[in-house]
N, C-alpha and C positions, 0 to 999 in steps of 0.2 A: 780365338777361333782357329787361327793357323797352328798354334802350338798344340791344340787339341787333336789335330790330325798328324802330328809328328814333325811339323815344319820347324826348322831351327834357324834358317836363313831367309832373308827377304831382300829382293832387289828394290833399290830406291834410286830415282833419277834416270830410269831407262829412257833411251833416246826417243822411243815412240811415245811415251807418256809426255815427254817434254814437247815434242813436235805436234802431236795430234791433239793433246789436251791442254797445252799451254802451261804445263807445270813449271813453276819458277824455281830458281835456286833456293829462295826462302821457303817455299813449300816442301822442297826436297829435304831441306835441313830439318823442318818440323817432322816430316815422316821418319827421318833417320832417328831422331830422338824418341819418337813414339814407338818405333820398332824396338829400340833398346828397352824402353819402359815396359814393354810386354814380354821381355825375355828373349827376343829374337836378335840374331846377329845381322845387322844391315850390311848389304853389299852396295857400296856407292858406285854407280855407273857414271863414267865421264867419257866424253869424246866429241869430236867435231864432225860436222857434215863435210862432204866433198867440197862444197863451195867455200866453207870456212877454211878448209885445209889449203885449197888452191890460192886463197887470198893471203896465206901466211898467218892465219889466226889460230893455229893449233895450240900454242902455249897459252894464249889469252883465254880461249874457250875452256880448256882443261882447268886452268887456274880458277876461272869464274865458277865452273861447275863444282869444284871441290872446296872452294873457300868457306862458304857458310857451313855446310855439313862437315867439312874438314875441321873446322874449329871445334865442333862438338866431338868429332872423332878423336882429336888430339886431347881435348879436355877430359874425355872419358877414357883416357889411357889406351887409345887405339883399339877400343872394343868394337871393331867393325872391320870390314874389308873394303878395299877400293879395287875397281876393275875398269881398265880402259876398254872402251868399246869403239873400235874403228868404224864409226858410223859411216864414214866416207867409203868404206870398202864393201858395204852391204850391197849385193847385187851387181857389183862392178867387175868382179873377177880379180880385183886387186886385194892385196893383203898388207898389213903392217909388218915391217921387219921387227925383230926383237929390239934393235937399236931405237927405232921410232917409238915403240911402246915404252921403252925405258925412259926416254926423254919426257914422256908425259905422265910418269908415275907421280901422283901428288904426295 
């Protein structure tokens, strides 16, 4: 259906889906594979909340978000995109520096 209207990319693992609907890393990995199977290029969203960031959990959260889908991504010759979403910066007036983002690139 998405391809029928010209869509070529699809977001998977968006922070709001994870937080509001309880989407797990396993479900995100399945969606990643399903998007590829339909000829879409999945964009894997990863990022930590402000609380996780302040507790020093950035690396752990980003690694956890990207591990399962990341395996599929690497197995399929990186036929997808990853995108760090500084969830902690939404609505705070704070932004991630390029260095902070680079540290979190899966």
